[in-house]
N, C-alpha and C positions, 0 to 999 in steps of 0.2 A: 594428752599429746603435747609435747614440748614444741613451742614455736619461738624462734629468735628472729627478730626483724630489725634491720638496719635502715636508717634514713639520714638525710642531710647532705648527701653527696651532691656534686655539681661541678661546674666549670668556674675556675677562679684564676686571676692573674697571679703571677709570681709575686710573693710578698704579701699576698692577701691571707684571709682566714676563712676557715669553715668549722662548723661545729657538727660533728656526727652524733647520732644517738642510736641506741640499741634498746629494744624492749624485749623482755623474755616472759613467756607465760607457760603454764603447765609444769612449772617446777618451783621449788622453794628457793627463790632468788638468793637469799642470803645464806644458803647452804653451799653456794658456788663461788669460786673465783671466776673472774671474767676477763677476757682478753680481746684485743684487737689485732688482726692480721691484715696483711695486704698482699696482693699478687699483681704484678705487672705482666703484660704480654711477654711470653717467652722466658719468664723468670719463675723461680720457685716461690712458694708462699713464705712470707717473712713475718715473724712476730714483731709487732709494733709496740705493744704495751700490755701489761697485765696488772690487775688489782685484786687483792685478797678480799675475802667476804666482808671484812669489817673495815676496809680501806687502810688497814695498818701497814700493808706492804704494796709498793708500786714499783714496777720495772718498765724500763724503756730500752728500745734498741738505740745504740749510740747515735745514729743518724738523726733521731728526732728529739734527743734530750735538749731541754731548754726551749723547745718550740711547741711540743705537744703536751697536753695535760689530760690524764685520765681521772675520772671520778665515778661515783655511783650513788644512786639514791635507792636504798633498799625498800623504802616505803612505797616507791612508785615503780619498782622493778625496772629501772632505767640505768643506762650506762653511757654517759656523754664522753666524747673525745674532742677536746678543743684543740684545733690545729692552727697555729699561727706561723707567720713567716714562711708560707708554703713555697716550695721549690718545684720545678718541673719534674725532678726525680721522685717526688712524692706521688706522682700520677700512678694510680693503680685502682683495682677493685679492693674495697675495704670490707673485711668480714669481722663479725662479732662472734664470740664463742664462749662456751661455759666449760669450766674444768673443776675438778674436785679441789685442786690446790693451786697455789701460785708460788712456786719455789724459785729461788734465785739462781744465779749462774745461767746456764743455757737451758735449764729445765722448762722455764715458763714459755720459752720461744719455740718449743717443739710442738707442732700442731697435733701430734699423736696423743698428747695428754688431754686434749679437749674432746668432750663428749657430744656437745650440741653446737650446731653452726647455723648461721643465717645465710641468706642468699647473696648478700653483699650489696654495697652501694658504691657507685663509681665516683672517683675523685679525679678530676683532670685539671692540671695546673699548666697554664700557658706561659710561655716566656716573653 
């Protein structure tokens, strides 16, 4: 049984940092690209970042480029997301997900390409 679990969310002031983490079990972690999504109340789920199985490709939504950094540790089955210079508009539930691939353009940001999802971790940025 595949389990994807996010952690590290919380309340932070604007300009601060948080480090989210995701662990996945029940699958061969390095067979999968991994992504982070977020969803704010009343808004659609948005792709934040994606990383290929070997970290060779990384993609970010424009609004987080230069502030967020995705990485992975295939030996530990973990997927950190370092978030710096946080803004109130980053407030959302953040989800980790596994996909077969991480292609560029708009492909990686389409949630329909992801097979397994976690339950999410809440990030709240106060102004």
